[in-house]
C-alpha positions in Angstrom: -54.6 199.8 -1.3 -53.8 201.5 -4.6 -54.4 198.3 -6.5 -57.8 197.9 -4.7 -58.7 201.5 -5.5 -57.8 201.1 -9.2 -59.8 197.9 -9.4 -62.9 199.5 -7.8 -62.5 202.5 -10.2 -62.4 200.2 -13.2 -65.4 198.2 -12.0 -67.4 201.5 -11.4 -66.6 202.7 -15.0 -67.5 199.4 -16.6 -70.7 199.2 -14.5 -71.9 202.8 -15.2 -71.0 203.0 -18.9 -72.2 199.5 -19.9 -74.9 199.7 -22.6 -76.5 196.7 -20.9 -78.9 197.1 -18.0 -76.9 196.3 -14.8 -78.1 196.2 -11.2 -76.6 195.4 -7.8 -79.0 194.1 -5.2 -78.6 192.9 -1.7 -78.6 189.1 -1.5 -80.4 189.0 1.9 -83.6 190.8 0.8 -83.2 191.8 -2.9 -83.0 195.6 -2.2 -81.7 197.6 -5.1 -78.4 199.2 -4.2 -77.0 200.4 -7.5 -78.4 200.7 -11.1 -76.4 201.8 -14.1 -77.4 204.4 -16.7 -78.4 202.0 -19.4 -82.0 202.0 -20.6 -84.1 199.5 -18.8 -85.8 197.6 -21.7 -87.4 195.0 -19.5 -89.4 197.1 -16.9 -89.0 200.6 -18.2 -88.0 201.9 -14.8 -85.7 204.8 -13.9 -83.0 204.2 -11.2 -84.8 206.5 -8.8 -88.0 204.4 -9.2 -86.1 201.3 -8.0 -83.5 202.4 -5.4 -84.8 201.4 -2.0 -87.3 198.9 -3.3 -86.8 195.1 -3.3 -86.8 193.2 -6.6 -90.2 191.6 -5.6 -91.7 195.0 -4.7 -90.5 196.4 -8.1 -91.9 193.4 -10.1 -88.5 192.1 -11.2 -89.7 188.9 -9.5 -93.4 188.2 -9.7 -93.5 186.3 -6.4 -91.1 185.7 -3.5 -91.0 182.0 -4.5 -89.6 183.0 -8.0 -86.8 184.9 -6.4 -86.1 182.1 -3.9 -85.7 179.6 -6.7 -83.3 181.9 -8.5 -81.2 182.6 -5.3 -81.0 178.9 -4.5 -79.4 178.3 -7.9 -77.1 181.3 -7.6 -75.9 180.1 -4.2 -75.3 176.6 -5.5 -73.4 177.6 -8.7 -72.0 181.1 -7.8 -73.2 182.5 -11.1 -76.1 182.1 -13.5 -76.2 182.4 -17.3 -79.3 182.6 -19.5 -82.0 182.4 -16.8 -85.4 183.0 -18.4 -88.1 184.5 -16.4 -90.9 187.2 -16.6 -90.9 190.7 -15.1 -93.7 193.2 -14.7 -93.3 196.3 -16.7 -94.2 199.6 -15.1 -97.3 199.7 -17.4 -98.5 196.4 -15.8 -97.7 194.1 -18.7 -95.5 191.0 -18.3 -92.2 191.0 -20.2 -90.2 187.9 -21.1 -86.6 188.5 -19.9 -83.3 186.7 -19.7 -80.7 187.5 -17.1 -77.2 186.8 -16.1 -76.0 187.1 -12.5 -73.0 186.7 -10.3 -72.4 186.8 -6.5 -70.2 189.7 -5.5 -69.3 191.4 -2.2 -69.8 195.1 -1.5 -68.3 196.4 1.8 -68.3 192.9 3.2 -72.0 192.2 2.3 -73.0 189.5 -0.2 -74.7 191.1 -3.2 -75.9 190.1 -6.7 -74.6 191.7 -9.8 -77.1 191.1 -12.6 -77.7 191.9 -16.3 -81.2 191.8 -17.7 -82.3 191.6 -21.4 -85.8 191.9 -22.8 -86.4 188.8 -25.0 -90.1 189.3 -25.8 -89.5 189.7 -29.5 -87.3 186.6 -29.5 -90.1 184.6 -27.8 -92.7 185.9 -30.2 -90.5 184.7 -33.2 -90.1 181.3 -31.5 -93.8 181.0 -31.0 -94.5 182.0 -34.6 -92.1 179.4 -36.0 -93.4 176.7 -33.7 -97.0 177.4 -34.8 -96.1 177.3 -38.4 -94.1 174.0 -37.9 -97.0 172.4 -36.1 -99.3 173.4 -39.0 -97.3 171.8 -41.7 -95.8 168.8 -39.9 -98.3 166.3 -41.1 -98.3 167.4 -44.8 -96.4 166.2 -47.8 -96.1 167.0 -51.5 -98.2 169.9 -52.8 -100.3 169.9 -49.6 -97.1 170.9 -47.7 -96.7 174.1 -49.7 -100.4 174.9 -49.4 -100.3 174.4 -45.6 -97.1 176.5 -45.3 -98.5 179.5 -47.2 -101.7 179.3 -45.1 -100.0 179.1 -41.8 -97.4 181.8 -42.7 -100.3 184.1 -43.8 -102.0 183.6 -40.4 -98.9 183.8 -38.3 -97.5 187.0 -39.8 -100.9 188.5 -40.8 -100.0 189.0 -44.5 -102.4 189.8 -47.3 -100.4 187.6 -49.7 -97.9 184.8 -49.2 -96.3 183.1 -52.2 -93.9 180.1 -52.4 -92.3 179.8 -55.7 -89.5 177.9 -57.5 -86.9 179.5 -59.8 -85.7 177.0 -62.4 -85.0 180.1 -64.6 -83.4 183.1 -62.8 -85.9 185.4 -64.5 -89.1 183.3 -64.0 -90.8 182.2 -60.8 -93.1 179.2 -60.9 -95.6 179.6 -58.1 -96.1 176.4 -56.0 -98.6 177.8 -53.7 -100.3 181.2 -53.1 -102.5 182.3 -50.3 -104.3 185.7 -50.8 -106.8 187.3 -48.5 -107.2 184.1 -46.4 -108.0 181.9 -49.4 -105.8 179.7 -51.7 -105.4 180.9 -55.3 -104.6 179.1 -58.6 -100.8 178.8 -59.3 -99.1 180.5 -62.2 -95.7 181.6 -63.4 -94.4 185.2 -63.7 -91.4 187.2 -65.0 -89.4 188.7 -62.2 -88.4 191.8 -64.2 -89.3 195.0 -62.3 -90.5 193.1 -59.3 -89.1 192.9 -55.7 -88.7 189.2 -56.4 -85.8 190.1 -58.7 -84.2 192.0 -55.9 -84.7 189.0 -53.5 -83.0 186.7 -55.9 -79.9 189.0 -56.2 -79.4 189.0 -52.4 -78.1 186.3 -50.1 -80.1 187.6 -47.1 -83.8 188.4 -46.9 -85.0 191.4 -48.9 -87.3 193.7 -46.9 -89.2 196.8 -48.2 -91.1 197.9 -45.1 -92.9 200.8 -46.8 -93.2 202.6 -50.1 -93.3 199.4 -52.2 -95.3 201.0 -55.1 -92.8 203.9 -55.3 -89.8 201.5 -55.2 -91.2 199.3 -57.9 -93.5 201.5 -60.1 -93.5 199.0 -63.0 -94.6 196.0 -60.9 -98.2 195.9 -62.2 -99.4 193.3 -59.7 -98.2 195.3 -56.7 -99.7 198.5 -57.9 -102.9 196.9 -59.0 -103.4 195.2 -55.6 -102.2 198.2 -53.5 -99.5 196.3 -51.6 -97.3 198.6 -49.5 -94.6 196.3 -48.0 -92.7 193.2 -49.0 -90.5 190.5 -47.4 -88.7 188.0 -49.6 -86.3 185.2 -48.8 
């Protein structure tokens, strides 16, 4: 009995103090039984807004058929990893989510222990990259770089996208430039006092989300055009 009590205490601590959103629901009808203290980043719900409701009533499953499909897989495999679905946020919007689940038993009753993660941002990145890839797939040579700058500009809504080659560490030869939704003539420029110089010094992407003119006061092009943010890779 002591071993069982200690095991239950360890489970309770791990459940309640996990930074991930964890829930326990009844297998039979999907009623919420326990919800931990972690922030619900998928539905934005508080525990008191969920306890007593079923997962379908709360919007964790959009239809009973969605839950039935999930439960069938869970019963077949005993656990589920990386199950992608959509949940309804409390504001009414649909949220792309990924969940992990395992069958457990609480007081002799079959239950589901699940962990839910909001993957909306990940899905948006995947969609962006897919759209860019589709846009440049048929292009070769110089046309490839022109198509890439155009589709990047449209996908991430940038005022200026530049693709350049650095044969000299202090000079960038522009291969394609897309500014204000139109292509521009190519040129070369000295990277001194520009964020491009900082990009070339780093292994990872260099991001200046705000205050670009203040961070690079001697970058004449940036200050002349009024750009406020920069991303370089």
